[in-house]
N, C-alpha and C positions, 0 to 999 in steps of 0.2 A: 477602629479604622474603617472607613467606608470602602466599598468595593472599588470606587473610582480612584481612591488613593492607594489601594493595594499594589505594591510593586510587581512588575511582570518578570523581571530578570533576577529572580531569587536563585540561591545556590541549588535548590531542588529543581527549578526550571532548567538550569544549565546542565545538571547531572542527568536528568531524565532525557533531555534532548541529546546528550552525548551517548547514552546507552542506546537510545532509539536509532541514532545515526549508525552506530556500529552493528546493530541487529540488521538494519535494512541493507547496509553495505554487504554483509555476509550473504544475505538472502539473494540480492541482485547479482553479486559476483558469481554465486553458485548456479543461478539460473542460466547464465551465459556458459559457464564452464561445464556444467553437468550434461548439457545437450551434446557438446563435443566429446566429452568423456564417454558417454553412453554409446555413441556411434563408433568412435575410434577404438575404444578399449573393450567394449562389451558386445559390439556388433548389433546394436539396436537399430530399428527402423526409425524414420522421421517421426511417425506417430507414437512409437514407443518412447522415443527420447522426449517428445512433448509431454507424454504422460508422466515420465520420471521427473521432469522439470516441474510440472504442475502439481504433482502429488505433495510436494512441500507445502504448497498453499492450501491444498485440501486438508492436510494435517493442521495447518494454522486455523483453518475454518472450524474444525472440530474442537480445537483448543479454546477458541473464543466462545463457541456455543456452550461448552461445559463450564468454563471458568466464569462466564457471565452470570450464571446462576449461583455459583458457589463462592463468589468473591466476598460477599458480606460475611459468610460463615468462616472462611479460612483466614481472612485478614490480608491486607495489601502487601506488607513487607514479606511475610512468609511465602505468599504465592509468588511474588517476584523472584525471590531467591530460589525456590523450587524450579520455576520455569527456566531461569538462567543457568542453573546447575545442569539441568537436563539438556539445555541448548549446547553447553560445553561438551557434555558427554557424547552426544550424537555428532557433533562437529568432528570429534576425534575418530569416530567409527568409519569415516570415509577413507581413513588411512589403511584399513584392513583389506586384505584380498576379498573380492566380492563377486557376486553374480547379479544379473538383472533383477531377480526376485528379491535378493537381500537388499539391494540398493533401493528398491521400491519401499521396503519396510523402513530403512534408515531415513529416507526422504520424508515419509509420512510422519514418523515420530519426531524428527528434527523440526518439522513445521509445527507440530502440535506444541512443542515446548516454546517456540517463538510466539505462537498464538496466545499462550498463557501469559508470557512476560509482557508482550506488547499491549495486551488488553489492560493489564495493571498500569502500565505507563500512561496509556490514553485516559484511563479513569482518574489518575492522580492529576494529570494536566487539566482535565475538564473541571475538576472540583476546585482547583486553585486559581484559575484565571478569573478575574473579575467579569461579571456578566456583561457589563457595558463595553468591555474590551475583548469580548470572546472571539470575534472575527479576526482581530489583530493578533491576539495571543495564539490562537490555534494556527493562524497563518505563519507566525514565526516558528512555532513548534514543528509544524509540518515541513519547514525548511530543512530540518534535520533529516527527514525522510527524503526530501528532494536531493540533498547532497549525497545520500546513500544510494539513491536510484541512479545517480550519474557516475559517481566515483566507483561504485561496485562493478557495473558492466565494463567501464573503462579499464579498471584494474584486471578484470577477468580476461579481457581480450589481450591486454599487454602481458599478463603473466603466462597465458597460453603460448604466446609468441616467444617467450624467453626461458620458461621453466617447465619441468614435467608436472604431472598432476599431483604427485606426492608433496611437492614443495607448496603448491597452491593450497592443499588441504591442511598442511601445517600452519600456513599463514592464517587461514580462516579459524583454526583452533585457537591461535594466539589472540585474535580479535574477540572470540567468544569468551576467553578467560578475562580479557580486559572488561567486557560487559559485566561479568560477575563481580569483579573487584570494585568497579565504579558503583554498582548497585548497593554495596554495603554502606555507602555514605548517604544514600537517599533516605529522607525522613518523610514518609507519606502521611497525609492528614488522616484523622480517624474518619472512617466511612460513616456518613449519615444514613441511618436506617429508618425505615418506616414501620409503623405499627399497623395491624389489621384495621384499626379504626380510622386510619388516616384518610385524607381525601382521595388518595390515589388507589385505595383498595379495590375499586371496581376494575381498574386497569390490570391488576395483578392476579385476578381470579382465574383467568384462562391459562391452560398449560403452555400455550405459545408465549404468553407474556412473561413466563418464568425464565425463558431463554433469550428472548429478543424484545426490543421496544417497538410495539405496533405503530406508534406515532412516527417512527423513523423509517418504516417500510417503504413509503412512497419514494423518498429520495434515494433509498437503497436500490430500487429498481434502476434508476438512472446510473448509479455507480456501477451496478452489475453490467450494464450495456457498454458503457465507455471503457470499463476495465477489460472486458472481453476483446474489444477492438484493439486496445493497447497491448494486450498479451501477445498478439501476433507479431508486433514489432519487437517486443522484449525478447521473445524466444527465438525468432528467426532472422533478425536483422543481420547477424553474422553470416548466415548462409546466403541471404539475399545480396549482401555486399560482395560476396565471392562470385555470385551469379552475374553481377553487373560490373565486376572489376573495380570496386571502390572500397577494398578492404582497409586501406590505410586511412581513408577519410572516415570510415565507419567507427574507428577506434575513438574518434572525437565526437561521435554522435550524441552520446549521453551527457558529455560535458557541455555541449551546446544547449541541450535540453535543460540542464540544471541552470546554466547561465541565464537563460530566458526567464526561468521562474524566479531566480534571485533578483533579477531586474524588476519584475512586476510585483512581487510579493509585498514590498513596503507600501505599495499604493493600493493593491486590491483588498487587503484586509481592512484597513481603515475605511476605504470607500464602501465596502459592504456594511460596516457598522453604521455608516451615515445614511446610505441610500438604499440598502436592502440587497438581497442576493441576486435578484433578476438582472441588475445592471452589470453583473460579472458573468453570470452563467450563460445567458443567450449568446453574447459575443464569443465566449470561450468555446462553446460547442461548435460554432461556425469555424473558428480558427483551428480547432483540433481536426475537424473534417478536412479543411484545406491542407493541413499539414500531412495527413495520411494520403490524400490525393496526390500531393506533390511528391511524396515518397514513392508512390506507385509509378510515377512518371520519371523518376530520377535518372539523369543521363550523366551527371558529373558531380563533383564534390560540392559545388555551390548549392545545387538543388537538394542534395542529401542533407547538408547541414542546415539549410534554410528550413527544411521540413522538420528537423529536430527542434529548431527554435520555435516554430509554430506549435509543435506539440507541447513544448514547455509552457508557452502562453495559454494554450488550450487545456490539455489534460491536467497539467500541473495545478492550474487554478481551479478547475472543476473539482479536483480531489479535496482541496482545503476548504472550499466553499460548501461542498456537500457534507463534509465532516462537521462544519459549524452548524449547518441546517439540522443535521441529526441531533446534535447536542442541544440546540435551542428548542427542539420539538417536545422535550419532556421536562420533568421536574428534577431537582438537584439529586435526589437519592437514586434516580434511575439513569443518571448520566453514564454509569458504567455499562449498562445494557444498551443504551443508545450508541455509545462508542463501539461496543461489540457488534451491534447490528450493522453499523456503517462498514466496519472492517470485514464482517462476514460477506457482505455483498462484494466488496473490493477483492477479497481473497477468492471468492467463488469465480469471479470473472477472470482474474489472473491465473487461477489454478486450473479450471476446467477448459478455459479458452484455448491454450496451446494444443490440447489433445484433439478437440473438435476442428480447430483450424488446421492441425496437422493432417487430419483425415481429408479436409477440403483440398489441401495441397497435393494430394494424390490425384485429384481431378483437374486442378487449375495450377497456373504458375503463381509466383510471388506477386507479380504486378496485379494480376486479377484478384488475388486475395486481399491486397491492400485497397484496391478500388472498391471491393465489396465492403471492407471495413469502414471506408470513408462514407459510403452511403448509409450504413447502419448508424454511424456517429451522427450524421445529419438528421436522421429520423428522431434523434433524442430531443430535438427542438420541440417536436409535437408531444412526445412523452413527458418531457419536463413541464410543459405548459399544463397538460391535463392532470398530472399527478401532484404538482406543487406550485408551479409558477403563477397560476391564476389567483391563488389565494395566499401568495407569499407575504403580502403586506399585513395579513391578519395574524401571522405567527409572531408571538412576542417572545423575547429572550426569557429563559427561566431564571429564577433567583434561588 
């Protein structure tokens, strides 16, 4: 069967998307919850709470770096089960009495296990989607992440309003158990490995190339920048909403964000496959910057939710297109490393961002923070052009 005839919506595709959705839901739910938990229950400062929130993603970062190199050796199914078993174990540890120091360790290891599992999921998806439909396929797969990024924070805010933290941690443990059960039915393809005499051998001789895909680094820089800007929204939107008396509207912020992506994704994926990535990325960067700027000026619910929609059209599509660019930048057997490289940049921005932005919040207010983030996002127009955009048409999909 040719790649063009290969079906997209296989049982593997659906199961992997379901597990990915649940992983992302737990992650984003806890990003919202853990900041409030750290401040209210453990007496953490804003910067400390940002660090505790972000350490999960730092752990994910290390998980991706390590597993990216070992994936061929360990095997996809075994690695996935180990990662999800660990994810379940550390989900349960939030239920134990804790201190700031212990919570830091739990967050780090919880993130590490997610990094292991999600890298396997991304690798399986990248190897099973037909090359000629890669933009469309990754676009649809990333919708599982999109739903998680929306429903997770929404549920986090709602659960904090109605239940105590123990109930919330029981709920996330149940979702983690569901991930493990679903993964038992996933049938990964055999990894295609290369030999030292293959044409890609020169690329794999450096120590750097054993952990990341060098060809994916340029687009990873863009991902790092936009993810850092978005991290300030993800971690501090609840506090900002309290500051501007829009708490009720803020509970729908991420739902509006997801709705915007779901509206645009059926068009942007196929459009990228036909016309190339630039036609999506340039407008998306401008739209994201406008969304953050509008957030910085929000005076009412309409402005707040409109900014969420703009962020969905902007950041949501930047994510999926950049992931596709990373995968297209290399050969089939290094797609795991390319996927890992993309997520390393995403995780670094989302993970370290809240800590540094939390420090900045000690000097400025939320509105000034988001205004700065909007300007940094807009600068990505230049960075994208220099690092990838000017030669985008010369990059061919790998087979």
